[in-house]
C-alpha positions, 0 to 999 in steps of 0.5 A: 322458243327462239330468242330475238337477236339485237345488233351489238354496240361498240362498248368497253364491256363487250368482252368479245371485242376486247379479247379477240384483239389479243392476237390475230388469227383465223378461226372457225365461224362459231356462232354459239357458246357451246362451241357448235354452229347451231343457234341456241334458244333462250331456254338452251342458254339459261339451262347452260347458265344453271348447269355450267356457269354456276358450277364454275363460279362455285369451283372458284369459290371453293378455293377462296381460302387460298387468298388473304385480306382484300383480295379474298374479299374481292374474289369471293364477291365476284364469284358469289355474284356469278353464282347468283341464281337471279341472273336473267338473259336480257339479249344476245348480240351478234358477233362483231367480226365473226366468232361467238355471240355475246350474251347480255345478262342482268341481275336485278335486286339493287337500285343499280343492276348488275350486268354480265356479258358472256362470250367465247374468245380465240385465246387461252386464259394466259394470253387473255391475262397478258393482254389485260396486263398491258393496260397502256395499250388497252387505253391507247389502241383498243378503247378508242376503237371499240367504245364510242363513249370513251374520251381518254384514259391512262395508267396513273401508277403501277402499284404492285405486280399485276396491280395498277391505278387507272383513270378514264373519262366517258361520255354518257350513252343515250338510253334511247338511241345511238351516240351520247346523251345530249346535255349530260356531263361526261363521267370519269372513273378512277379505279384499282385493277388487278390481274391474277392467274387463279389456282385453277389456271384460269384468269381473273381481272378485277377493278373497283373504284378507290379514293387512294389518289390525288386526282382532283374532280373537274367542274364539267365532269361528274366522278362516277363509281365502279362498284364491281367490275371484272373479267373471268377467263376460263379455258374451254376443254379441248380447245385453245380458246376461252369462255369470258364472263364480264360483270359490272355494276357502275354508278355514273352519279349525278342527278340521274334516276336509277331507271335511266342508269339501268337502261343505259347500263344494258346498252353498254353490255 
C-alpha cells in the first residue's frame, strides 16, 4: 500500500532544514530513510520504527545510569517517549532541497499530542552537535529562513558548558491554511537548552521551559510552555551522515481548544 505525500512547510521543527545547513556540500539524491533511492511504503516505515527506532531508544536508555539529577530525568524522559509503541505515522513530507524525506509521527494519549519528525542529514552527530551549540547563529541566520512564524529570539544567558537560556517569539500558525492565524496573539517561550554527546557517541539536544528567569510577560503576547523538546542525532553506519529524530510537545496556552492546538502542532512538524 502506498502513502500520500504532502508538501513540506518551513517550520522550526523540520529537522532536515535545520541540520542540512550545518555545512554545504554535494550529496546523493537519497529519498528514503533507509539510505536507498526507493520509495518506502507506510508499512515499510512503521516496520522500521518498530525494529530500529525503538531499539535505538532502548540502547540509550540502558546508559541513563551514567547521568545524575535532572539530566538523568530529562534523558530518560526523551528516550522513553521515543521508545513508546503508540507512535503513528501521520505524514511523509517531501525534501526541502533534496535529501531524505521527513517523516511526521504523532503520539496521542495526552490532551496535547507529542509530535516526532525523523529524517537523514548529511552531517555526523559531532557536526550536528557543534551546530546546535552556536545558538546565536541559529536565531539570527537560520530560524528567519526556515520558519515563517518566527518573529525573533536570542540567547538570554550562557549558564554552563553546553547549557543556555533562550527566548523566542512566534506567530500562531493557521491550522487550516498557510500563514499565521488571524486574530490570535503571538506566543513566546523561554527555555533552557542543553547540548550533549552521549556515551554512545551520538548527540542529544534537549529543551524545556523554565521559570528561572526575570523576563516579564508582554500584554500582547501569550507565554507558552515547551513541555518536551529535543533532537537526537545518530550516526548511520558506514556513512558520514546521521539520522535525526525531533520530538516536541508544546502548549501555546491561552484560550485555545486542545483539538486546535493538536491540529496546528501537526502542521509545525
